[in-house]
N, C-alpha and C positions, 0 to 999 in steps of 0.2 A: 296568420289568422285568416279564417275563411268567413266571408260575408255571404249571407243569403242573397240570391239574385235580386229579389224585390228590394232589399235594403240598398244595394248598389244602384239600382235604377232611381230610387227615391233621392239618394245623395246627388246623383248626376242632375236631376231635375232642379234641385235646390242650389246647385253651384252658381248659376248665373245671378240669382237673387243675392247670394252672399257676397259676390264680388262687386256688385254695384254699390257704390258708396254715395251717400248724400253729400253734396257740395255746399258749403256755407261761405259766403263772401261778404266782407265789409267793403262798401264803396267809399272811395276817398274823395271827399268834397273839394279838397284843394287841387287835385289833379284832374278831376272830371270837368268836361266842357260841354255845356248845353247851349246851342246856338239856335236862333230863329231867323227866318227869311220871310218877309212880307212884301209882295210885289204890288206895284201900282202901274199905271199906264206909261210912266216915264222912267222909273228906276225901281230898284229893290232896296228895302230897308233891312239891314243886317244888325243883329244884336245878340246878346247873351243873357242867360239867367244863371243864378248861383244855386248849386245843389246844397241843401241843408244837411241831409243825412241819407244813407242808403244801406240796406242789408237785403240780401237775396239768398234763399236756400232752394236747392234743386235736387230732386230725387231722380236719378237716371232710370231706375227700374219702372217707376210709374209715370215719369215725365211731369209730375206735379211740381209746382213752384210756389213759394210763399215769400213774403217780405214786403218792403216798402221802399220806394225811391221818392224822396220828398224834395221839392224845389221851393224856394222862397219866391212867392208870387210878386212881391214888391221889388225884387232885385233886378228886373229887366233894364238893360242898358243898351241903347242904340247909338250913342254919341250925340244925342240931342236931348238935353235935360227937360225941355218943355214937352216934347213928344213922350219921353219916358214917364213924366208925371201924369200925363193924360192917359197913357196906357195903364199905369198902375191904378189910378183913381177911377177913370170912367169905363175902361174896357174890362180889365180883370177885377176891379173893385177889391183890391188887395186888403183894404181895411176890414172888409167883411169876410173875405175868403183868402187868408194869408198864405195858404199852401196849395201847391199843385202836386198831385201825387200819382204814382203808378204802382199798382199792386199786381205782381205777376201771379198767374194761376196755372199756366201750362206751357211747356216747351214742346214745340213741334219740330221733330228732327233729333239727331243724335249729337251729343256734346262729347268730343274727344277729350280724354284726360290730359293730353298735351297737344299743342299745335292749334291749327285753325279749324273752326266749325262754322257752318252756315245753318242757322235755325230761324224759326219764328217764335215769338213769345206772345201769348195772348194773356189778357188781364183787364183790369179796370183802371181807366184813366180818370182821375178826379180833378175837376177844374170848375171854378165858379159855383161851387156848392152842389154839383151833380157828378155822377159817375157814369162813364161810357165804356162799353166793351170795345177794345181795339186789339189788333194783332200787328205786331211790329217785326219786320225782318231784321235780324241781328247777326253780325259777324262777331264771333268770340275767339279770342286768342288766349290760350293758357300756357304759362311758362314759369317754372321755378317758383311756384307759390303765388304768382300774380296773375291777374286776369284783366283783359282789355276787351270791352264790348263797344261796337259802333253800330249805328243805325240811323234811319230817317223815317219820319212819318208825318202825315198832315193832320192838323187840328182844324176841323170845320167850325171855327169859333162862333160864327153867326148862326149856323144851324143849331149849335149848342146853347143858344140864348144870350150871347154876348153882343154888345153894340158894335156895329161897323163904323170905324172912324172916318169913312168917306164923307166928303162934302162936295159942293158944286165945282170946286177946282181940283180936288184931290180924290181920286177913285182908287181904292185898294181891293185886292182879292179878298174873298170871304173865307179863305183858308190860309193858315200860316204853316210853313214847313218847319219842322223841328229836326235838327241834326244833333246827335250826341256822341261823345267819346267818353266812356266811363272807365275808370281805372279802379281796381280793387285788389284786396289781399284775401287769399283763401285762409279762413280762420279755423277751419276744421272739416273733417270728414268723419263720418261714422256709418256703420252698417245700419240700414233702416230696420 
């Protein structure tokens, strides 16, 4: 069969778009770990939050991302129940703002279909009733239908309108560091 040259060129131009498949991932709350570190002049407070749910979809052709990663704002645990209650009640005001979320919008960099990739993910971080644009460096490992994503970013909680828990004896940083290791299952790919 003989194709006209223009038809062949058009098919070659479409080939990369047809081979790029959208990746959809369910994030596993039981395996995912979200940690925080808040430093003061004498030591650091370490703790964790619980992921409620997570789903992310990514289109390698356009680098567009959608979905939601949702954390239970009242689930913070640092090993001190009095401090944890104060964090939930007075700082995060979890009774009024029960969820902390991240909505991805764009992936900067290339995600390999298998193996390790280093990218940045930009999107909206919602906390304490407000959304803030952030970009997070993320390491992504894909293997046998599973995905692991790790990263670290700072939350300038005082700048974003939350109360600083410092007092005359206890002075803490006005930013909290967030570390995460998310595990998920690829639930489907399809041509965009």
